[in-house]
N, C-alpha and C positions, 0 to 999 in steps of 0.2 A: 521902362520903355527906350527903343533908339532911336538916335534920329534919323539912322541907316534904314531901316525898317519901317519908318514914316516914306523917307525919300522910294522906297524900293515900291511903295503901296500906291505911290503918287504916280512912278516912272507906267507902272501896268493899267491905272487909268488911264494916263495920259493917252498910252499906244493900243488905244479899245480894247485891254484885256486880258495882254498877252507883249510881253517882251521876248523878242524870237534868241537873244543870245546876248548877253549881259557885258560880252568883249565889244560889243557893237554899240556899248552907253558908254561917250563920253566924261560922262557925271559918275562914273563906278570906275575908269581906269584907277584911280588912286588905292582902292581898295583889293586886297590879293584874295585867292579864292577863298582859304581858312574863313577870313571874317564874311564876305559874303554869306556864308556854305551856316556858318553857325546863324545868322542872321534871320536866312530863308528860311533852316526847320524851324526856328521860333517860331516864325508865322501861320507854316505848314502844323506846327501842332496843336493852335487855333482856329485853324480851316479858313485861314484866311485866302492862301493860296497852296497852290500847286506847282514845285521844280522839278526837272531834270538835270542829268547834269551833261554838260558836250567837255568835251577834250576834244583839243585840235593842236596838229602836229608844227612846231615852228622851231626853226634855225635860231642858235643865241650864239653872238660870239665868244670865245674866250677871251680873256685878260689879254694874252697876246693881242687878239686880231684890236682890241680895245686902245692897247696903248699904240697899233700904228694909226687909229683914226686921230688920237689924241696928240699923236707927234705929222701926220698931213703926211704921210707917204710912207710905202714896203721898202722894206731894206733895200730890195734891190735897187730901187728908183731911190732911196737915198747913197749905194754903192755908184752909179753912174754920177748923181751928182756931185757929187767929189771928185769922179777920178775927172770930169769938165771941167769943174772947177780950178783941178793942176794946172792944165793944157799942155804938158810932156808927158803927163801919165801918173801913176800914183803907185809907190812900190806898198807890197801887200801888208809889210810891218808899217807901212804909213797910215792904212787903211787902217790898221787894227789900233793904231792910235790915236786914229778921228773918231770911228764906229766902235769901239769896241766888240762884244760879241755876235753884233748885229752884222757888222761889213762881213763875218764869215761866212754871214746864211744870206746876208744878200749877196755875197758873192758867186753864191752857186747858180744863183737863179738867175742874176744877171745872162752869167755864161751860157745857162740853158737856153735866155728868149737872144741868146748872141747880141748881147746889147754890149758886153765888152771881150778882149779877144788879150795874148800874154807876148810883152815883150823880153823875155828874160824873167825878172820879178818884175816887168811894169807891167799895171795892168792900162790897157788902150782903149780908150774907147770907140767903140763901132758906128755911135751916131751922135750927129752935130748937134742935139737940140736933147732936153729932157725927154724921152716918151710919155707915154700918156699912163699914167697910173691905174689902170685895169682893174689890177685887185682890188686898191684901195675903196673905190666909186662901187664895188660888188658887197664887198663888207660894208659901205652906208647904207645900201640899196638891203641889205639881208636885215641892219638891226633896226631901219626904219619897218620894214617891211614883214619879214619873218622868214623869206622866202625868196628863189631866185630861180627866173626860167629856167634861165640856160643849165638843164641838168650836171653835163659833161663839166665844169664851172663848179658847181655844188660840191661834185665830189673830188675834183681838184682842193679845192678850199681845204674839205673835209682829211683830206691824207696829210694837208699839212698843220692838221689842228686848231682852224683858227675857227671852227662853227662846228657847233655840237645841236644834236637833236634832242626837243625837250617836251614837255606837253603841259600848253596854254589852258588851265582848264577855267569854263564859262556855264553859264547859267540860262534854260529856258525859265520862266516864269509866265505862270496864266493865275487866273482868277478861280477861288472854290468857293463853295457856297456861302460861308463866312465872309466875305470878304467886304473890308469897310476905307475908309480913309481915315479912319480913328482904332489905334488899339483900346480896345475893353481893357483893365485889368478885373484879375481875378483870384478870388482869395482864395487859400492854401487850408487855412488852420480855421475853426473855430477857435478868441480869443473870449478870456474869464471877463475884458473888456465887453465885447460884443455882447456877450451873454450878458451885464448887467444891463449894457440899452437897450438892448432885445436889436440891434441892426445888423445880429446874424440873420431876422426871417426876411430880409429886402436884399443878402448881398445872394452877388451871382460868383459860385465853388467852383473853381477847377475841376473837371471831374476824371476820374481815378482809370489812371492806363491799365488796366489790368493783363495787356500783353507784355507790359514792360515786365526784362528777366530778372532789373535789379543792376547792380553793380557787382562783381566779384570781386569778394575782396584779397588782396592780394596774398598768397602764399605758396609755399614749399610746392612739391611734387615727388613722389617714388620715382627713382632710376627702373628703368625695365628691369634692370637684374637684379635690382633688391625686390623687384612685383615677383620673379619667379623664381626669384630665391624663395621668397615668403610661401609661395605653393609647392614648394619641393619639403621644407620644414616640414610642410603639413600633413606633405603625404608620407613622411617617415613618422612624424609622435602620432597616425592612422593608425600604423602599422607597428606603435611598442618603442618606438627609439626613445635617447637620452643627446642630447645635443652635447658634445666634448667642447670644451673651451680653448677654439683653436684660433685665440688671438694675439700667439707668440708666433711673429715674422722671423725673428732671428735664432740659427738655433746650432750648435756645434754638428762637424762634421760625425761627431758620434752617434746621437740621435737619428741625424737626417740619411745617413751611408751604413754607418757602422751595424747598426741593430736594424737594420732591413734586408743584412746577408748583401750589399753592395761592396764589393772589394775595391781596397786604396789606390787599383790600376785600372777600374773603370772610366770609362772613355765623359760620362755624364759626371764628373767629378773635374774636370778640368774646366780652364777658365774659359773656357769660348761657350758653354754652355751654365755654368754656376757662378753667381755673382757672392765673391768672398770681401770679407768685412779686414777693413785696414785698423779699425781704432773701434771694438777690441780687436784684436786678432785672434787670440788663443781663449778656450772654455776652460773650465773645471772640469777635475773629470768627476764623473756621476758618485753621488756617497755610496752605492751600493759596490762594494767592489767584487763580490765574485763578481756579482752580473759584467762587471768591466772582465774580470779573468773571463769568463764564462765566451765573452763576445772576439778577444781577442785568439781564446784557442777556436772559436768555426771555424776563422776567418786563418789562421796557421795553421795550426797542424789539425783540424779536423776534431770533432764534438757530439754526441747524440746522433749518432749515428750517421752522421755526414763524414766525407773523407777533407772536408773544408777547401782553401783556394793554394795552399802550401806557399806560402809567399813571409818574406817577414812585415809582419801588421807592425808597424808606425803611433805610439801612442800620437807623434807631435800632428799629422797629419789627422787624428780621428778627433782632436780640440780644436780643428780649426773651426773658423765663425763662418757661417754661412747665412746669408736670404733663402727659405727653405726652399725645394724644389719641388715641393710636396706634401702637402699635413697627412700621408701616412706617416711623418715622424713626431704628427702628435698621434695617431694612434699607436703607434709603435710604445708612448712614454703611457701611453692608459693600460696598456695591455700590460706592461710594466707592474701597474700600478696592483691590476686585477688578480697579481700573481700572490697578493698577499690575501687574498680571498677568494679562489677560483669559485667562480661560476658561472652562469649562462647570462650573456649584454648584448643587449643590442645598439649599439653608437653611432652616430653620424656625428660629423660637422662637413660648410659651406664655408671658404675664408679662401684667402690671397695666396697663391703661391708665387715665385719668381722664379724664369728663364733669362738666359744671357743668349736672347734669339735676338736674327734679325726682325724688326716689325715691316708686315707687309698686311693686305686682306683677311687674312686668317690667323695673324699671329701676334703677339704681343707679348712682352719684356714680364709683362705684368699679370697674370688672367686669373678665377675665381677655380678651384677644385672643387668638386663633389665627392663626398667619400663614407662610404657607408663601410661597418664594420658588425658582424654578427659570431658571437662565441656560442659554443655548444656541445654537449656532451658526443660525442661518436656521428656529429655530422659529416655528410659524405660530398661528392662532385654532387651528384642529385642533388640537395639540397639545392648546392648555389641555384643551378639551371634554375628549378623550381622557383627561385623565390625571386631571380631576377624577371623572368615573366610577370609573375607577380608585383613585382617594386613597378615595373617600365609599361602595364597595363592601367596603373591609377595615372599615367601619364598618356593613356593612349593611344601607344605602342605595342602591337601584337603580334605577333608571327616571330621572332628574334631568332635569332642565327645565331651558331655560336663555331669559334675558331680557337684551334689548341695557339697557344703564343709563350713567351717564355717573359717571364719577369723573375729578377735578382732573388725576390720573398717572399713570391708564389711559387707553387707546386702541384698539383698541376695550374695552369693559367689558361682564360677563355678572354679575345676576345669577341663585344658583343655586336652583333651587327641589324641593322633594319631597313624595309625595306623604303628610301622614301620616294614618293607619288610624283613630287617634283623635280625631283631630278631623274625619276625613272631607271633609279639603279639601289643596288644596298650600300648603305654607309656605314661607318661603325662610330658607335653612341657611347662606345664605354671598354672598362676593360675588368678583368676581374680574375680572382685565383683564392685558393687554400695556403694561407701563410703556411713556410715552411718549418718543419717541426724544430729545426738545430737553432730556430729565430725563436720560438714559442719559447725550447725548454731550457732556453740558455736566461728564461727568463724565471724559470720555476716553476712552466704552468704545469700542468698533468699532462702526462701524451696524451689521452684519450678528451681531453677538451681543445678541440679546435675553432679554427676562427677562420673567416670567409670575409674575405676582403672585394671590393669592388669600388670603381669610381667615373667620374665624366666629368667632362666641365660646364660651366654655368654656360658659358656663354654660346658654347653652337647651340642650343635649345633656344636662349633667346634668341638670337641674330632666325631662326628659322621659325618661332612663334607671330615675331615683328615686322618679315621683311627685311633683315638687312643684311647687305651683301655685303659689308666690307666692316670689321671690325673696326677701324678706327672710327667709324663713326655711333656707335656703340660707347665707346672707352675714351676717356681723352679731350684735347681739346678741339678734337675739330667734331664734337656732337651740340646737334642742338638742341637747344633749350625747350622749344617749341615740339619736338620729339620728344621729351621727357613730359612734358607736362601734356600733350594732346592723349597718347596712350595708355588704353585703358589699363586695367590690373589684368594677371594674366590667368587664364583658368582653361587647361586642360581639358575641356570637354571634345574636343577634334581628335586626330592622329595628327599627331606632334610632326611625324616626318611623310 
């Protein structure tokens, strides 16, 4: 039981059952809004009172304005006072010595009010006596009442950052069904002592609040990217895919570029597009020496039906360490292992890749790539198109369109488009193709074991699913924790685009 609660009940009783506004009750002036609210809530839970919140806008003084009231004058009046005392005028440097920063601030206001003028480096007073400090009186009025009748002066004080608008919270209190001047104490539990002495029979118990949701336990929450990632994983698993170990973020140029038939002079290998490591700067050559020689021959001289790029291939360029620019480097390593026991297989990965790109609303230097690889004997481009339609239909995306494209490691290559209803236009949602023979045969895979590959970003479908327009609000330091916690799990039960 609180003394404040008894005081509140007495105030309601003395005011004929209604306290119109606690802000107007002098006895409650020392209590803050939070304290009043908690005590009122306790009385409300016992059905003794009803209450509602009252919010009043009030102007409050800034610390600077409080300092003026404490000193007894505003800077402009202090400056004029010093100049009048000097009789023959006061130099700006002398004013600075006397008043410090306040002098520079007050000087400008005094000139604006035409209280001062300059004669060389001297400040001359244009008034014979100290002006009335109107601003100080206005500040004192605001401190006492929280407002000022002259709206123009309020605006001027706000421009000077001497006042700020705050909300003052009060409450209206009324009698309720079980109002009384005393507060009954209710038991919350039956104790062994109450059972032993039989006092539980006459005790009054606090009723259960079956409408209360209780307190949610503190817990973490999955990021929207992880929610959509899991939805994609389940789609892949339902189609018989196995997840690749894709957590190796650092690769050599050999696996990231050379095995994928990307020439060493390709723009993607420039510093402005790729992050290179300083330590360690280089990797060891792969243990499969024949594969190493095959890749060199494919690039430099041509092999397995390809004429190659016909340039002097450099081992040191191939061994430079990079942050992987795509997860296809992992796919290449997995296909190389497949050459030891060639067979149809379905693989996928969803993990981070890195590009040296300028960050904006749709691009990050670090993002997630979804990649699928399907190997089978004598499969064709028609199988790729059919599989893409089946795969995207599980996300609610139908009516795909395909456009021929160029990728160094796939031929033919296709860009995948879907119609975005919100934007009312066709948008690219992925890239795909059939891995080139010179890439696969260099690994030792048989000629008729062909491999289909496709990829898309994780961020774009997540942004569409959760209505995010700026990728920096999805990933990075600008992400709202409330956004992460409040959004539900992803379900591709409707058209994604």
